[in-house]
C-alpha positions as CSV (number, residue, x, y, z in Angstrom):
1,M,14.1,-106.3,-120.3
2,A,14.4,-102.3,-120.9
3,Q,14.1,-100.0,-118.0
4,C,12.4,-96.5,-118.3
5,K,14.6,-93.5,-118.6
6,N,11.7,-91.4,-117.2
7,C,10.2,-93.7,-114.1
8,Q,12.7,-96.4,-114.2
9,T,9.8,-99.2,-114.6
10,P,11.2,-102.4,-116.3
11,F,9.2,-103.4,-119.1
12,E,8.8,-105.0,-122.5
13,G,7.6,-103.5,-125.5
14,T,7.9,-99.9,-126.9
15,F,5.8,-98.1,-124.3
16,C,5.9,-97.9,-120.6
17,P,3.0,-99.4,-118.7
18,N,3.8,-97.3,-116.0
19,C,4.1,-93.5,-117.4
20,G,3.6,-94.2,-120.6
21,Q,6.8,-92.9,-122.4
22,K,7.9,-94.1,-125.8
23,D,11.1,-96.3,-125.6
24,V,13.2,-94.4,-128.2
25,D,17.1,-94.8,-128.8
26,L,19.0,-91.5,-128.9
27,A,22.1,-93.3,-129.8
28,R,21.0,-93.4,-133.9
29,P,22.4,-91.7,-136.9
30,L,21.0,-88.4,-137.3
31,G,18.9,-89.2,-140.4
32,K,17.0,-91.9,-138.5
33,L,16.4,-89.7,-135.8
34,V,15.2,-86.7,-138.1
35,G,13.0,-89.8,-139.9
36,E,11.2,-90.6,-136.7
37,V,10.8,-86.7,-135.6
38,L,9.1,-86.1,-139.3
39,R,6.7,-89.4,-138.9
40,E,5.5,-88.6,-135.5
41,A,4.9,-84.7,-136.3
42,L,3.3,-85.3,-139.6
43,D,1.8,-88.8,-139.1
44,V,4.1,-90.0,-142.4
45,D,3.2,-93.5,-142.1
46,G,0.3,-93.7,-144.7
47,R,-2.5,-92.7,-142.0
48,V,-2.6,-89.5,-143.8
49,W,-2.7,-90.1,-147.2
50,R,-5.6,-93.0,-146.3
51,T,-7.5,-90.4,-144.5
52,V,-7.3,-88.1,-146.8
53,R,-8.0,-90.5,-149.6
54,T,-11.1,-91.9,-147.5
55,M,-12.5,-88.0,-146.8
56,I,-12.5,-87.2,-150.5
57,R,-14.4,-90.2,-151.3
58,H,-16.6,-91.0,-148.7
59,P,-17.7,-87.7,-147.1
60,G,-18.5,-88.1,-143.4
61,T,-16.9,-91.4,-143.0
62,V,-13.4,-90.1,-141.3
63,T,-15.5,-88.0,-138.9
64,R,-18.3,-90.7,-138.1
65,E,-15.4,-93.6,-137.4
66,Y,-13.8,-90.9,-135.2
67,L,-16.7,-89.9,-133.2
68,A,-17.7,-93.6,-132.9
69,G,-14.3,-94.0,-131.2
70,R,-12.9,-96.4,-134.4
71,R,-9.6,-93.9,-134.4
72,R,-6.6,-96.0,-135.1
73,L,-6.6,-95.9,-139.0
74,Y,-6.9,-92.4,-139.6
75,T,-5.1,-89.1,-138.6
76,P,-6.2,-87.3,-135.5
77,P,-8.1,-84.3,-136.7
78,F,-5.9,-81.3,-135.6
79,R,-3.0,-83.1,-136.7
80,L,-4.8,-83.5,-139.9
81,Y,-6.1,-79.9,-140.3
82,L,-2.5,-78.7,-139.5
83,V,-0.6,-80.5,-142.2
84,I,-3.4,-79.8,-144.8
85,S,-3.9,-76.4,-143.9
86,V,-0.3,-75.7,-143.9
87,S,0.3,-77.2,-147.4
88,F,-2.6,-75.3,-148.5
89,F,-1.7,-71.6,-147.3
90,V,1.7,-72.3,-148.8
91,L,0.5,-72.9,-152.0
92,V,-2.3,-70.3,-152.5
93,A,0.0,-67.8,-151.3
94,W,2.5,-68.8,-154.2
95,L,-0.4,-68.8,-156.5
96,A,-1.3,-65.0,-155.3
97,S,2.3,-63.9,-155.6
98,R,2.3,-65.0,-159.0
99,G,-1.1,-63.1,-160.2
100,V,-3.0,-66.2,-160.4
101,L,-5.7,-65.0,-157.8
102,L,-5.9,-61.4,-158.9
103,D,-9.5,-60.1,-159.6
104,P,-10.7,-58.1,-162.7
105,G,-8.3,-54.4,-162.4
106,Q,-5.8,-55.5,-160.3
107,T,-2.1,-55.9,-161.2
108,L,1.0,-58.1,-160.8
109,E,2.9,-55.3,-159.7
110,A,0.6,-53.2,-157.7
111,D,-1.5,-55.8,-155.9
112,A,0.1,-59.4,-155.9
113,A,2.3,-58.9,-153.2
114,S,0.2,-57.3,-150.6
115,Q,-2.4,-60.4,-151.7
116,A,0.0,-63.0,-151.3
117,Q,0.9,-61.7,-147.8
118,F,-2.6,-61.6,-146.5
119,M,-3.2,-65.3,-148.2
120,S,0.3,-66.6,-145.8
121,D,0.0,-64.2,-142.8
122,D,-3.6,-63.4,-142.1
123,L,-6.1,-65.8,-143.7
124,P,-4.9,-68.8,-142.1
125,R,-5.4,-67.4,-138.6
126,L,-8.8,-66.1,-139.6
127,M,-10.0,-69.6,-141.1
128,F,-8.8,-71.1,-137.6
129,V,-10.7,-68.6,-136.0
130,L,-13.7,-69.6,-138.0
131,L,-13.6,-73.1,-137.0
132,P,-15.5,-72.9,-134.4
133,M,-17.8,-70.8,-135.7
134,F,-18.8,-73.1,-138.3
135,A,-19.2,-75.3,-135.4
136,L,-21.7,-73.2,-133.9
137,L,-23.7,-72.6,-137.2
138,I,-24.1,-76.7,-137.3
139,K,-24.9,-76.7,-133.2
140,A,-27.6,-74.4,-134.4
141,V,-29.5,-76.8,-136.7
142,F,-28.4,-79.6,-134.7
143,P,-28.7,-78.8,-131.4
144,R,-29.2,-82.1,-129.6
145,R,-25.7,-83.2,-130.5
146,L,-22.4,-82.4,-128.4
147,Y,-20.5,-79.0,-129.3
148,F,-17.4,-81.3,-129.6
149,D,-18.8,-83.5,-132.5
150,H,-19.6,-80.2,-134.2
151,I,-16.2,-79.4,-133.6
152,I,-14.5,-82.4,-135.0
153,F,-16.9,-82.4,-138.2
154,S,-16.0,-78.8,-138.6
155,V,-12.1,-79.5,-138.7
156,H,-12.6,-82.3,-141.0
157,F,-14.9,-80.1,-143.3
158,H,-12.3,-77.6,-143.6
159,S,-9.7,-79.9,-144.4
160,A,-11.4,-81.6,-147.1
161,A,-12.4,-78.0,-148.3
162,Y,-8.7,-76.7,-148.6
163,V,-8.0,-80.1,-150.7
164,L,-10.6,-79.7,-152.9
165,L,-9.6,-75.6,-153.6
166,A,-6.3,-76.7,-153.7
167,L,-7.4,-79.0,-156.8
168,T,-9.7,-75.5,-158.2
169,L,-7.5,-72.5,-157.6
170,P,-4.7,-73.2,-159.5
171,L,-7.1,-73.7,-162.9
172,E,-8.3,-69.9,-161.9
173,R,-6.5,-68.1,-164.8
174,L,-7.0,-70.9,-167.5
175,A,-10.5,-71.2,-166.8
176,G,-10.8,-67.5,-168.1
177,E,-9.3,-68.7,-171.4
178,H,-10.8,-72.5,-172.0
179,W,-13.7,-74.0,-171.2
180,I,-12.1,-77.8,-170.2
181,P,-10.4,-76.0,-166.8
182,L,-13.6,-74.1,-166.3
183,V,-16.0,-77.4,-166.3
184,V,-13.5,-79.0,-163.9
185,Q,-13.7,-76.2,-161.8
186,V,-17.7,-76.2,-162.2
187,V,-17.6,-79.6,-161.0
188,L,-15.2,-79.1,-158.0
189,L,-17.4,-76.9,-156.9
190,A,-20.5,-79.3,-157.1
191,Y,-18.9,-81.8,-155.4
192,F,-18.1,-79.5,-152.7
193,V,-21.8,-78.5,-152.1
194,A,-22.3,-82.5,-152.6
195,Y,-20.1,-83.1,-150.0
196,L,-21.4,-81.0,-147.3
197,V,-24.9,-82.8,-147.9
198,I,-23.4,-86.1,-148.0
199,S,-21.1,-85.7,-144.6
200,V,-23.9,-84.1,-143.2
201,R,-26.3,-87.0,-143.8
202,A,-23.8,-89.9,-142.7
203,V,-22.8,-87.9,-139.8
204,Y,-26.3,-86.8,-138.4
205,N,-28.2,-89.8,-139.7
206,A,-30.6,-86.7,-141.2
207,S,-32.8,-87.9,-144.4
208,W,-31.5,-86.5,-148.0
209,T,-33.9,-83.8,-147.8
210,M,-33.4,-82.4,-144.2
211,A,-29.2,-82.9,-145.2
212,S,-30.0,-80.8,-148.4
213,V,-31.5,-77.9,-146.7
214,K,-29.9,-77.8,-143.7
215,S,-26.4,-77.9,-145.0
216,L,-27.3,-75.3,-147.6
217,T,-28.4,-72.9,-144.7
218,I,-25.2,-73.8,-142.9
219,L,-23.0,-73.2,-145.7
220,F,-25.0,-69.8,-147.0
221,G,-24.4,-68.4,-143.3
222,Y,-21.0,-69.5,-143.0
223,M,-20.2,-67.9,-146.6
224,V,-21.4,-64.3,-145.4
225,L,-20.0,-65.0,-142.0
226,V,-16.5,-66.0,-144.0
227,S,-17.0,-62.9,-146.4
228,M,-17.9,-60.2,-143.5
229,V,-14.8,-61.2,-141.2
230,I,-12.1,-60.7,-144.2
231,E,-13.7,-57.8,-145.1
232,A,-13.4,-56.2,-141.8
233,T,-9.9,-57.2,-141.8
234,S,-9.2,-55.5,-144.9
235,N,-10.7,-52.5,-143.7
236,F,-9.0,-52.5,-140.6
237,Q,-5.8,-53.4,-142.4
238,L,-6.2,-50.4,-144.6
239,L,-6.9,-47.9,-141.7
240,A,-3.8,-49.0,-139.8
241,D,-2.0,-48.6,-143.0
């Protein structure tokens, strides 16, 4: 029988029944310890991939299951957001540095570096601040549900949006030259809109008509809000420089 190193309670198993501390043997090779740290930090035990797969293939299911208390199979919402958002913003910063995301009239030499810096430094913070704002928009159209429910929905929706954008943005340059990448982008954009509608219907038990109307209202309001915040941030940086 093991003894908890934190409170000295004798117990059998992995976790102390008194204080909940996990029984971890630190006298092991460094590689195993690093592997365990990575598994706990990034949840690399299959749940991340299962969560992402379910989230993309079955919109709203992960949110609905989490709010219903069935949380064992899926990665916790904020841990999932951390893993996906970090990966996404690293990708978009790299794409920006290569000039893939430049607007017409912009050049690689003059604009790519500043765009990449914005994508890696400012945009992640702005989007994290906008998470609760998106939840407030949902609260406005579904006032009877708890704000916590809307926060979880917002976190899952943004995570899914980053995955879909990660598939769309690398095609940006090719879409201007060939029709196949353009069609792929259009399909992904259409699925993005449909994703929100299906998620709202699944989580909030709305009819198709109500889910469509409310989803498009939320999406329009959010796009306006995002544009305003990014524009204000860009203007503030120009004034600061």
